[in-house]
MARBA-3410 file (N, C-alpha, C, O; in Angstrom, 1 decimal):
86
68.9,152.5,-92.5,68.3,152.0,-91.3,67.2,151.1,-91.6,66.3,151.4,-92.4 ~ 67.2,149.9,-91.1,66.2,148.9,-91.3,65.2,148.9,-90.2,65.5,148.9,-89.0 ~ 63.9,148.9,-90.6,62.9,148.9,-89.6,62.4,147.5,-89.4,61.9,146.9,-90.4 ~ 62.5,146.9,-88.2,62.0,145.6,-88.0,60.6,145.6,-87.5,60.2,146.3,-86.6 ~ 59.8,144.7,-88.2,58.4,144.6,-87.8,58.3,143.6,-86.6,59.1,142.6,-86.6
57.4,143.8,-85.7,57.3,142.8,-84.6,56.6,141.6,-85.3,56.0,141.7,-86.3 ~ 56.8,140.4,-84.6,56.3,139.2,-85.2,54.8,139.2,-85.3,54.2,138.4,-86.1 ~ 54.1,140.0,-84.5,52.6,140.0,-84.7,52.1,141.1,-85.6,50.9,141.3,-85.6 ~ 53.0,141.7,-86.3,52.5,142.8,-87.2,52.0,142.0,-88.5,52.4,140.9,-88.8 ~ 51.1,142.7,-89.2,50.7,142.1,-90.5,51.8,142.1,-91.5,52.7,143.0,-91.5
51.8,141.0,-92.3,52.8,140.9,-93.3,52.2,141.1,-94.7,51.0,140.7,-94.9 ~ 53.0,141.6,-95.6,52.5,141.7,-97.0,52.6,140.4,-97.7,53.3,139.5,-97.2 ~ 52.0,140.2,-98.8,52.1,139.0,-99.6,53.5,138.7,-100.0,53.9,137.5,-100.0 ~ 54.3,139.7,-100.3,55.7,139.5,-100.6,56.5,138.9,-99.4,57.4,138.1,-99.6 ~ 56.2,139.4,-98.2,56.9,138.9,-97.0,56.5,137.5,-96.8,57.3,136.7,-96.3
55.2,137.2,-97.0,54.7,135.8,-96.8,55.4,134.8,-97.7,55.8,133.7,-97.4 ~ 55.6,135.3,-99.0,56.3,134.4,-100.0,57.7,134.1,-99.4,58.2,132.9,-99.6 ~ 58.4,135.1,-98.9,59.7,134.8,-98.3,59.7,133.9,-97.1,60.5,133.0,-97.0 ~ 58.7,134.1,-96.2,58.5,133.2,-95.0,58.3,131.8,-95.5,58.9,130.9,-94.9 ~ 57.5,131.6,-96.5,57.2,130.2,-97.0,58.3,129.7,-97.9,58.3,128.5,-98.3
59.2,130.6,-98.3,60.3,130.2,-99.3,59.7,129.7,-100.6,60.2,128.7,-101.1 ~ 58.6,130.3,-101.1,58.0,129.9,-102.3,58.9,130.3,-103.5,59.4,131.4,-103.5 ~ 59.0,129.5,-104.5,59.8,129.8,-105.7,58.8,130.1,-106.9,57.7,129.5,-106.9 ~ 59.3,130.9,-107.8,58.5,131.1,-109.0,58.6,129.9,-109.9,59.6,129.2,-110.1 ~ 57.4,129.6,-110.6,57.4,128.6,-111.6,57.5,129.3,-112.9,57.6,130.6,-112.9
57.5,128.6,-114.0,57.7,129.2,-115.4,56.9,130.5,-115.6,57.5,131.6,-115.8 ~ 55.6,130.4,-115.5,54.7,131.6,-115.9,54.0,132.2,-114.7,53.1,133.0,-114.9 ~ 54.2,131.8,-113.5,53.5,132.3,-112.4,54.5,132.8,-111.3,55.5,132.2,-111.1 ~ 54.1,133.8,-110.6,54.9,134.3,-109.5,54.4,133.6,-108.2,53.3,133.1,-108.2 ~ 55.3,133.6,-107.2,54.9,132.9,-106.0,53.7,133.5,-105.3,52.9,132.9,-104.6
53.5,134.8,-105.6,52.3,135.5,-105.0,51.0,134.9,-105.6,49.9,134.9,-105.0 ~ 51.1,134.4,-106.8,50.0,133.8,-107.5,49.5,132.6,-106.8,48.3,132.3,-106.6 ~ 50.5,131.8,-106.3,50.3,130.6,-105.5,49.5,130.9,-104.3,48.5,130.2,-103.9 ~ 49.9,132.0,-103.5,49.2,132.3,-102.3,47.7,132.8,-102.6,46.8,132.4,-101.9 ~ 47.5,133.5,-103.7,46.2,134.0,-104.1,45.3,132.8,-104.4,44.1,132.7,-104.1
45.9,131.8,-105.1,45.2,130.6,-105.5,44.8,129.8,-104.2,43.6,129.4,-104.1 ~ 45.7,129.7,-103.3,45.4,129.0,-102.0,44.3,129.7,-101.3,43.4,129.0,-100.7 ~ 44.2,131.0,-101.3,43.2,131.8,-100.7,41.8,131.4,-101.3,40.8,131.2,-100.5 ~ 41.8,131.2,-102.6,40.5,130.8,-103.2,40.1,129.4,-102.9,38.9,129.1,-102.7 ~ 41.1,128.5,-102.7,40.8,127.1,-102.4,40.5,126.8,-101.0,39.6,126.0,-100.7
41.1,127.6,-100.1,41.0,127.3,-98.6,40.3,128.5,-98.0,41.0,129.6,-97.7 ~ 39.1,128.4,-97.7,38.3,129.6,-97.2,38.8,130.0,-95.8,38.5,131.2,-95.4 ~ 39.6,129.2,-95.1,40.1,129.6,-93.8,41.1,130.7,-93.9,41.3,131.4,-92.9 ~ 41.7,130.8,-95.1,42.8,131.9,-95.2,42.1,133.2,-95.6,41.5,133.3,-96.7 ~ 42.1,134.1,-94.7,41.4,135.4,-94.9,42.3,136.6,-94.6,42.4,137.0,-93.4
43.1,137.1,-95.6,43.9,138.2,-95.3,43.1,139.5,-95.1,42.0,139.5,-95.6 ~ 43.6,140.4,-94.4,43.0,141.7,-94.4,43.3,142.4,-95.7,44.5,142.4,-96.1 ~ 42.3,143.1,-96.3,42.6,143.8,-97.5,42.4,145.3,-97.3,41.3,145.8,-97.0 ~ 43.5,146.0,-97.3,43.5,147.5,-97.1,43.7,148.2,-98.4,43.6,147.7,-99.5 ~ 44.0,149.5,-98.3,44.2,150.4,-99.4,44.6,149.8,-100.7,45.7,149.2,-100.8
43.8,150.0,-101.8,44.2,149.5,-103.1,44.3,148.0,-103.2,45.2,147.5,-103.9 ~ 43.5,147.3,-102.5,43.5,145.8,-102.6,44.8,145.1,-102.1,45.1,144.0,-102.6 ~ 45.6,145.8,-101.3,46.8,145.1,-100.8,46.4,144.2,-99.7,45.7,144.5,-98.8 ~ 47.0,143.0,-99.8,46.7,141.9,-98.8,47.7,142.0,-97.6,48.9,142.2,-97.8 ~ 47.1,141.8,-96.4,48.0,141.7,-95.2,47.6,140.5,-94.4,46.4,140.3,-94.2
48.6,139.8,-94.0,48.4,138.5,-93.3,48.8,138.6,-91.9,49.9,139.1,-91.6 ~ 47.9,138.1,-91.0,48.3,138.1,-89.6,48.9,136.7,-89.3,49.0,135.8,-90.2 ~ 49.3,136.5,-88.0,50.1,135.3,-87.6,49.2,134.1,-87.9,49.7,133.0,-88.3 ~ 47.9,134.1,-87.6,47.0,133.0,-87.8,47.0,132.6,-89.3,47.1,131.4,-89.6 ~ 46.9,133.5,-90.2,46.9,133.2,-91.6,48.2,132.7,-92.1,48.2,131.8,-92.9
49.3,133.2,-91.5,50.6,132.7,-91.9,50.8,131.3,-91.4,51.4,130.4,-92.2 ~ 50.3,131.0,-90.2,50.4,129.6,-89.7,49.6,128.6,-90.7,50.0,127.5,-91.0 ~ 48.4,129.1,-91.1,47.6,128.3,-92.0,48.3,128.1,-93.3,48.3,127.0,-93.9 ~ 48.9,129.1,-93.9,49.6,129.0,-95.1,50.8,128.1,-95.0,51.1,127.3,-95.9 ~ 51.5,128.2,-93.9,52.6,127.3,-93.6,52.2,125.8,-93.6,52.8,124.9,-94.2
51.0,125.6,-93.0,50.4,124.2,-92.9,50.1,123.7,-94.3,50.4,122.6,-94.7 ~ 49.4,124.6,-95.1,49.0,124.3,-96.5,50.2,124.0,-97.3,50.3,123.0,-98.0 ~ 51.2,124.8,-97.2,52.5,124.6,-97.9,53.1,123.3,-97.6,53.6,122.6,-98.5 ~ 53.2,123.0,-96.3,53.8,121.8,-95.8,53.1,120.5,-96.4,53.7,119.6,-96.9 ~ 51.7,120.6,-96.3,51.0,119.4,-96.7,51.0,119.2,-98.2,51.1,118.1,-98.7
50.9,120.3,-99.0,50.9,120.2,-100.4,52.3,119.9,-101.0,52.5,119.0,-101.8 ~ 53.3,120.7,-100.6,54.6,120.6,-101.2,55.5,119.6,-100.6,56.3,118.9,-101.3 ~ 55.5,119.4,-99.2,56.4,118.4,-98.6,55.8,117.0,-98.4,56.5,116.0,-98.5 ~ 54.5,117.0,-98.2,53.8,115.7,-98.0,53.2,115.2,-99.3,52.7,114.0,-99.4 ~ 53.1,116.1,-100.3,52.6,115.6,-101.6,51.1,115.4,-101.6,50.6,114.6,-102.4
50.4,116.0,-100.7,48.9,115.9,-100.6,48.2,116.6,-101.8,48.8,117.5,-102.4 ~ 47.0,116.3,-102.0,46.2,117.0,-103.0,45.4,118.2,-102.3,45.4,118.2,-101.1 ~ 44.9,119.1,-103.1,44.1,120.2,-102.6,42.9,119.6,-101.8,42.6,120.1,-100.7 ~ 42.3,118.6,-102.3,41.1,117.9,-101.7,41.5,117.3,-100.4,40.8,117.5,-99.4 ~ 42.7,116.7,-100.3,43.1,116.1,-99.0,43.4,117.2,-98.0,43.1,117.0,-96.8
44.0,118.3,-98.4,44.3,119.3,-97.4,43.0,120.0,-96.9,42.9,120.3,-95.8 ~ 42.0,120.1,-97.8,40.7,120.7,-97.4,40.1,119.9,-96.3,39.6,120.4,-95.4 ~ 40.2,118.5,-96.4,39.6,117.6,-95.4,40.3,117.8,-94.1,39.7,117.9,-93.0 ~ 41.6,118.0,-94.1,42.4,118.2,-92.9,42.0,119.5,-92.2,41.8,119.6,-91.0 ~ 41.9,120.6,-93.0,41.6,121.9,-92.5,40.1,122.0,-92.0,39.9,122.8,-91.1
39.2,121.3,-92.6,37.8,121.3,-92.2,37.7,120.4,-91.0,36.6,120.3,-90.5
END
């Protein structure tokens, strides 16, 4: 039996990786990319519950989608994306 989460439920970092369709690079997992973006973009603030597990709400997921689009599809720099988000 599969339990479906409502769209406004918090998502784990693994679920966010799937939503963004992030791929692993040689030595880093896609979750590493999301953690890196959290450090770069102060607007991304996951809720951190039991044992440092990250949970992302819809607002954070929209931000991550925007960051992903600007960096990966538009070929922008981190600095350029920061300017847009600020």
